[in-house]
VOGU-3710 file (C-alpha; in Angstrom, 3 decimals, decimal comma):
1> xxxxxxxxxx> -7,432/-25,744/17,213  -10,853/-27,307/17,046  -10,863/-31,091/16,834  -12,221/-31,096/13,247  -9,349/-28,923/12,013  -6,444/-30,657/13,762  -5,850/-34,393/13,489  -2,528/-34,390/15,388  -2,450/-32,580/18,717  1,298/-33,144/19,100
11> xxxxxxxxxx> 2,190/-30,976/16,111  0,595/-27,860/14,731  -0,615/-27,273/11,199  -0,122/-24,392/8,801  -3,353/-23,166/7,213  -3,211/-21,206/3,952  -6,140/-18,808/4,296  -7,342/-16,672/1,355  -8,848/-13,300/2,242  -11,196/-11,020/0,254
21> xxxxxxxxxx> -9,858/-9,120/-2,756  -12,244/-6,212/-2,234  -15,628/-7,421/-1,040  -15,453/-8,536/2,587  -18,540/-10,716/2,107  -16,416/-13,073/0,002  -14,591/-14,521/3,000  -15,627/-18,116/3,670  -17,109/-19,461/6,863  -14,237/-21,926/7,174
31> xxxxxxxxxx> -11,681/-19,130/6,810  -13,333/-17,260/9,675  -13,377/-20,401/11,818  -9,692/-21,056/11,191  -8,678/-17,445/11,862  -10,631/-17,562/15,111  -9,164/-20,898/16,208  -5,446/-20,733/15,375  -2,798/-19,750/17,888  -1,072/-17,314/15,539
41> xxxxxxxxxx> -1,715/-15,542/12,237  1,278/-14,842/9,989  0,331/-11,756/7,997  1,938/-9,845/5,140  0,887/-6,564/6,781  -0,269/-6,846/10,376  -2,043/-3,485/10,269  -4,047/-4,443/7,197  -4,918/-7,864/8,585  -5,724/-6,303/11,939
51> xxxxxxxxxx> -8,470/-4,248/10,306  -9,890/-7,365/8,655  -9,933/-9,224/11,957  -11,490/-6,248/13,698  -14,295/-6,193/11,119  -15,136/-9,804/11,936  -14,584/-9,378/15,693  -11,684/-11,837/15,772  -9,004/-11,480/18,432  -5,751/-13,133/17,386
61> xxxxxxxxxx> -1,990/-12,874/17,780  -0,331/-11,502/14,657  3,158/-12,201/13,331  4,615/-10,094/10,505  5,760/-12,262/7,588  6,625/-10,421/4,393  9,043/-10,493/1,469  11,823/-8,836/3,474  11,866/-11,223/6,441  10,283/-14,488/5,321
71> xxxxxxxxxx> 13,477/-16,467/4,803  14,725/-15,457/8,258  11,412/-16,013/10,064  10,326/-19,299/8,457  12,325/-21,401/10,927  10,855/-19,455/13,856  7,341/-20,314/12,723  8,233/-23,947/12,041  9,556/-24,202/15,610  6,208/-22,941/16,897
81> xxxxxxxxxx> 4,401/-25,491/14,735  6,588/-28,285/16,100  5,636/-27,169/19,612  1,998/-27,806/18,702  0,878/-24,297/17,824  -1,406/-23,840/14,825  -0,718/-21,001/12,391  -2,742/-19,332/9,640  -0,923/-17,661/6,757  -2,680/-14,701/5,119
91> xxxxxxxxxx> -1,710/-12,040/2,608  -3,191/-8,569/2,218  -5,756/-9,873/-0,272  -6,449/-13,087/-2,144  -4,660/-16,406/-1,853  -1,227/-16,402/-0,169  1,792/-17,309/-2,330  0,093/-16,073/-5,536  2,434/-13,106/-6,007  2,498/-12,844/-2,222
101> xxxxxxxxxx> 4,795/-14,113/0,549  4,622/-17,678/1,806  6,729/-19,855/-0,498  9,709/-20,145/1,848  7,490/-20,866/4,838  5,489/-23,557/3,048  8,626/-25,186/1,666  10,267/-25,171/5,100  7,136/-26,720/6,606  7,077/-29,437/3,965
111> xxxxxxxxxx> 10,723/-30,250/4,550  10,070/-30,442/8,298  7,087/-32,760/7,888  4,569/-30,125/8,988  1,109/-30,540/7,492  0,061/-27,650/5,239  -3,700/-27,221/4,802  -4,883/-25,056/1,872  -8,284/-23,397/2,100  -10,107/-22,470/-1,129
121> xxxxxxxxxx> -11,084/-18,860/-1,571  -10,605/-15,549/-3,392  -7,945/-15,221/-6,093  -7,917/-12,235/-8,457  -6,307/-14,151/-11,330  -8,932/-16,905/-11,322  -11,820/-14,483/-10,784  -10,695/-12,438/-13,792  -10,190/-15,524/-15,949  -13,646/-16,877/-15,148
131> xxxxxxxxxx> -15,310/-13,713/-16,470  -12,902/-12,826/-19,291  -14,532/-14,683/-22,141  -11,139/-16,083/-23,133  -10,246/-19,807/-23,286  -9,923/-21,049/-19,717  -9,329/-24,781/-20,125  -5,579/-24,111/-20,258  -3,868/-20,903/-19,154  -0,478/-19,493/-18,167
141> xxxxxxxxxx> -0,103/-17,238/-15,128  2,864/-14,856/-15,434  2,373/-12,599/-12,405  3,681/-9,034/-12,638  5,587/-7,881/-15,698  9,008/-6,251/-15,122  8,927/-2,573/-14,191  11,246/-1,426/-17,006  10,139/-1,378/-20,642  13,118/-3,437/-21,850
151> xxxxxxxxxx> 12,404/-6,156/-19,312  8,690/-6,100/-20,118  9,294/-6,464/-23,835  11,704/-9,329/-23,256  9,127/-11,062/-21,051  6,355/-10,497/-23,593  8,568/-11,758/-26,403  9,252/-14,943/-24,426  5,529/-15,806/-24,368  4,623/-14,401/-27,793
161> xxxxxxxxxx> 3,959/-17,865/-29,247  2,219/-19,186/-26,114  -1,159/-20,621/-27,270  -2,734/-20,593/-23,812  -4,535/-17,629/-22,292  -1,978/-15,439/-20,517  -2,691/-13,817/-17,148  -0,682/-10,849/-15,892  -0,968/-8,589/-12,868  -0,130/-4,925/-13,378
171> xxxxxxxxxx> -0,188/-1,776/-11,268  -2,405/1,080/-12,379  0,498/3,483/-12,924  2,242/1,074/-15,326  -0,815/-0,245/-17,140  -0,662/2,050/-20,168  3,076/1,474/-20,635  2,556/-2,289/-20,482  -0,261/-2,151/-23,034  1,911/-0,103/-25,368
181> xxxxxxxxxx> 4,690/-2,682/-25,010  2,174/-5,428/-25,830  1,279/-3,601/-29,035  4,968/-3,224/-29,890  5,745/-6,916/-29,299  2,521/-8,702/-30,212  0,982/-6,359/-32,760  -2,428/-4,709/-32,712  -4,793/-7,640/-33,195  -4,253/-9,705/-30,043
191> xxxxxxxxxx> -7,120/-9,331/-27,598  -6,705/-8,423/-23,947  -9,135/-8,149/-21,063  -8,562/-5,450/-18,456  -10,096/-6,448/-15,128  -10,191/-4,227/-12,051  -12,062/-3,991/-8,739  -13,542/-7,372/-9,619  -15,628/-7,972/-6,511  -16,876/-4,451/-5,866
201> xxxxxxxxxx> -20,015/-2,856/-7,268  -17,915/-0,641/-9,539  -15,859/-3,577/-10,803  -15,589/-4,013/-14,549  -13,644/-5,704/-17,275  -12,951/-4,515/-20,795  -12,202/-6,744/-23,767  -10,340/-4,932/-26,504  -7,708/-5,445/-29,152  -4,318/-4,402/-27,771
211> xxxxxxxxxx> -4,213/-1,067/-29,562  -7,727/-0,139/-28,434  -6,978/-1,209/-24,875  -3,977/1,109/-24,847  -6,326/3,930/-25,784  -8,731/2,970/-23,021  -5,884/2,965/-20,511  -4,847/6,452/-21,570  -8,338/7,863/-21,111  -8,633/6,352/-17,644
//
């Protein structure tokens, strides 16, 4: 690592590096410097990250770290950090750990006394909130809703009385079903904002009452 990024040459550091959520120009200069300088990049999908690195002409060693192997591989990476190697953690898009792998690795690093350095950068939830026109001084991030309707309705019922702005992620093929469940649980008057492709030229967001949003989802 460069001297300004590593204070202790005897032990490596883990860098949490956000990557673009659609527009490659959103990557920060510091993120590029870290990705160029580290000894290893732990990536959710090495093929996807490989394309990102290729775009920015960065040559780096990649290590696959995803939901299916993270608990088993965390100790391997911590051992490398203890040897003095520096590692960057990236997900396919956005900030690692926000509905992406990384929790077990970061926790293991903390328990081992390894320094974890977070870099600021792209996050779909925060980008959507900043443009939603909903109260943003206090909010509740719920991640993805359950895939089955019963589970979704139970989850929605659990936060029905939550006064803070709620943020959910949802896949395109379940969006209409989730909106219909919101109508069933919350009624028709609660407002929602649908945000997609936030950083691309075709990105948009729609503010509608729940029942109208369900109609919008059906048409799209």
